[in-house]
C-alpha positions in Angstrom: -13.1 -67.8 -260.7 -9.9 -69.2 -259.2 -11.5 -69.6 -255.7 -14.5 -71.5 -257.1 -12.2 -73.8 -259.1 -10.1 -74.5 -256.0 -13.1 -75.3 -254.0 -14.4 -77.6 -256.7 -11.0 -79.5 -256.8 -11.1 -79.8 -253.0 -14.3 -81.8 -253.4 -12.5 -84.6 -255.3 -14.8 -84.4 -258.3 -15.1 -87.0 -261.1 -12.1 -87.2 -263.5 -13.7 -85.3 -266.3 -14.8 -82.4 -264.0 -11.3 -82.4 -262.3 -9.5 -82.2 -265.6 -11.6 -79.2 -266.8 -11.2 -77.5 -263.4 -7.4 -78.0 -263.4 -7.1 -76.6 -266.9 -9.3 -73.6 -266.2 -7.4 -72.9 -263.0 -4.2 -72.9 -264.9 -5.5 -70.5 -267.4 -6.7 -68.2 -264.7 -3.3 -68.2 -263.0 -1.7 -67.5 -266.4 -4.0 -64.6 -267.2 -3.3 -63.1 -263.8 0.4 -63.4 -264.3 0.8 -65.9 -261.5 3.3 -67.8 -263.7 4.8 -70.2 -261.2 1.4 -71.4 -260.1 0.2 -71.6 -263.7 3.1 -73.8 -264.7 2.7 -76.1 -261.7 -1.1 -76.5 -262.3 -0.9 -77.0 -266.0 2.0 -79.5 -265.7 -0.2 -81.5 -263.3 -3.1 -81.2 -265.9 -0.9 -82.6 -268.6 0.4 -85.4 -266.4 -3.1 -86.5 -265.7 -4.4 -86.0 -269.2 -1.6 -86.9 -271.6 -3.9 -87.3 -274.6 -6.0 -84.2 -274.0 -7.2 -82.1 -277.0 -5.9 -79.2 -275.0 -2.4 -80.5 -274.7 -1.0 -78.0 -277.2 -2.6 -75.1 -275.4 -1.5 -76.3 -272.0 2.1 -76.9 -273.2 2.3 -73.4 -274.7 1.0 -71.7 -271.5 3.3 -73.9 -269.4 6.3 -73.0 -271.6 5.5 -69.3 -271.5 5.0 -69.4 -267.7 8.3 -71.1 -267.2 10.0 -68.6 -269.5 8.6 -65.7 -267.5 10.0 -67.2 -264.3 13.5 -67.7 -265.9 13.3 -71.5 -266.2 14.4 -71.5 -269.8 15.5 -75.1 -270.1 12.2 -76.4 -268.6 10.3 -73.9 -270.8 12.0 -75.2 -273.9 10.9 -78.7 -273.2 7.2 -77.7 -273.3 7.6 -75.4 -276.2 9.4 -78.1 -278.3 6.3 -80.3 -277.7 4.1 -77.7 -279.4 6.6 -77.1 -282.2 7.2 -80.7 -283.1 3.8 -82.3 -282.4 1.2 -79.5 -283.1 2.3 -77.5 -286.2 -1.3 -76.8 -287.1 -2.3 -75.5 -283.7 -3.1 -71.8 -283.4 -0.4 -71.5 -280.8 2.3 -72.8 -283.1 3.7 -69.4 -284.2 3.9 -68.2 -280.6 5.6 -71.4 -279.6 8.3 -70.9 -282.3 9.1 -67.4 -281.1 9.2 -68.3 -277.4 11.3 -71.4 -278.1 13.7 -69.3 -280.1 13.9 -67.0 -277.2 14.7 -69.8 -274.8 17.3 -71.3 -277.0 19.0 -68.0 -277.4 19.2 -67.5 -273.6 20.6 -71.1 -273.4 23.1 -70.1 -276.2 22.0 -72.9 -278.4 22.6 -70.7 -281.4 22.3 -73.2 -284.2 19.0 -74.5 -283.0 17.7 -71.0 -282.3 18.6 -69.9 -285.8 16.7 -72.8 -287.2 13.6 -72.1 -285.1 13.5 -68.4 -286.0 14.1 -69.2 -289.6 11.1 -71.6 -289.5 8.9 -68.8 -288.1 10.0 -66.4 -290.8 9.5 -68.9 -293.6 6.1 -70.2 -292.3 4.6 -66.9 -291.3 6.2 -64.1 -293.5 3.2 -61.8 -292.9 3.1 -62.2 -289.2 2.8 -59.0 -287.3 5.6 -60.3 -285.1 7.9 -61.0 -288.1 10.5 -58.5 -286.7 11.0 -60.7 -283.6 12.0 -63.7 -285.5 14.1 -61.6 -287.9 16.0 -60.0 -285.1 16.3 -63.5 -283.5 17.9 -64.7 -286.7 20.4 -61.8 -286.6 21.2 -62.4 -282.9 21.9 -66.2 -283.5 24.1 -65.4 -286.5 26.0 -62.7 -284.7 26.7 -65.1 -281.8 28.0 -67.7 -284.2 30.5 -65.1 -285.6 28.6 -64.8 -288.9 28.7 -61.0 -288.8 27.9 -60.2 -292.5 24.8 -62.4 -292.4 23.8 -60.9 -289.1 24.1 -57.4 -290.4 21.9 -58.4 -293.4 19.2 -59.7 -291.0 19.4 -56.7 -288.7 19.2 -54.3 -291.7 15.9 -55.8 -292.7 14.5 -55.0 -289.2 15.8 -51.5 -289.4 14.4 -50.9 -292.9 10.9 -52.3 -292.2 10.2 -51.8 -288.5 9.9 -49.0 -286.1 10.2 -49.5 -282.4 12.7 -50.7 -279.7 13.6 -53.8 -281.7 14.6 -51.7 -284.6 16.8 -49.5 -282.3 18.4 -52.6 -280.9 19.0 -54.0 -284.4 20.7 -50.7 -285.4 22.9 -51.1 -282.3 23.8 -54.7 -283.2 24.8 -53.6 -286.7 27.3 -51.3 -285.1 28.5 -54.1 -282.7 29.0 -56.5 -285.6 31.1 -53.9 -287.5 33.1 -53.3 -284.3 33.7 -57.0 -284.0 35.0 -57.0 -287.6 37.3 -54.1 -286.7 35.6 -51.9 -289.3 35.9 -49.0 -286.8 34.8 -46.0 -288.9 31.7 -47.8 -290.1 31.0 -49.1 -286.6 31.1 -45.6 -285.1 28.8 -44.3 -287.8 26.2 -47.0 -287.3 26.3 -46.8 -283.5 25.7 -43.0 -283.6 22.6 -43.6 -285.8 20.9 -45.2 -282.8 20.9 -41.9 -280.9 20.1 -39.8 -283.9 17.2 -41.9 -285.3 15.5 -43.5 -282.3 14.0 -42.2 -279.1 14.8 -45.2 -276.9 17.2 -44.0 -274.1 18.4 -47.4 -273.1 19.7 -48.1 -276.6 21.0 -44.5 -277.1 23.0 -44.8 -273.9 24.5 -48.2 -274.9 25.3 -47.0 -278.5 26.9 -43.7 -277.4 29.1 -45.6 -274.9 30.1 -48.2 -277.5 30.8 -45.4 -280.0 33.1 -43.8 -277.4 35.0 -47.1 -277.2 35.3 -47.3 -281.0 36.7 -43.7 -281.0 39.3 -44.8 -278.4 40.3 -47.6 -280.7 40.6 -45.1 -283.6 42.9 -43.0 -281.4 40.4 -40.1 -281.3 40.2 -39.3 -277.6 38.4 -36.0 -278.1 35.5 -37.7 -280.0 35.5 -40.5 -277.4 35.3 -37.9 -274.6 32.3 -36.3 -276.3 30.4 -39.6 -276.4 31.2 -40.6 -272.8 30.2 -37.1 -271.6 26.9 -37.3 -273.4 26.1 -40.6 -271.8 26.9 -39.3 -268.3 24.9 -36.1 -268.8 21.9 -37.5 -270.8 21.6 -40.9 -269.2 22.9 -40.4 -265.6 20.9 -43.2 -263.9 22.1 -46.0 -266.2 24.9 -48.5 -265.9 26.3 -47.1 -269.1 26.8 -43.7 -267.3 28.8 -45.4 -264.7 31.0 -47.1 -267.3 31.3 -43.9 -269.2 32.4 -42.0 -266.1 35.1 -44.6 -265.6 36.3 -44.1 -269.1 36.3 -40.3 -268.6 38.5 -40.6 -265.5 40.9 -42.7 -267.5 41.0 -39.9 -270.0 41.8 -37.4 -267.2 38.4 -35.9 -266.9 37.6 -35.5 -263.2 34.3 -36.7 -261.7 32.1 -33.6 -261.0 31.8 -32.7 -257.3 
């Protein structure tokens, strides 16, 4: 389909045909995960057709494409257009989630919190509710509002299963660690490895639990956590960090 559309555009068709071909080509590129091309083509479409009935759809796909390429600031501009101008469009819920994601990467925590809150309030039964709920917690945590963040994360842990729940459990431990509630932090971090089968979060949580035990002046417990990371998750960055900690504790690197 893309080849046919490109050939059609090369023929310099009438404006109506050109606009349809541009939009469809952008959609094709988006669906085949050619995100940089999709963003360029759809941006051109919107420039040439600023009052199009497909402006919301084109804006959402452009925003998502730019997000996938790491252009978060540019992505946010297009997603804001959907959020502020097209609240009744079917793509509005997705635009809220992706905009919240962009704003979080940009560390615009107050605005990210507001966007995730809008999604939770507007779409409480959304199958993706846990994404906005976690986003709320992440925005709160990064504003130093740890008690509120723990409350948000706890809702994810209680009602969802999956990697987002594992990460939410991890962040509960991190919030408690930031509050210097060390015994509680260790307990919550260890739950990640016990309750969830997601190695990336188990490794992170065990390493952080080791650090907490060091702060508690419990080197034996810390050594146990660091050793588990090295032995159970050897190919991770957490294993490298854990090995460094073990060497500081006098445990030699294995030959």
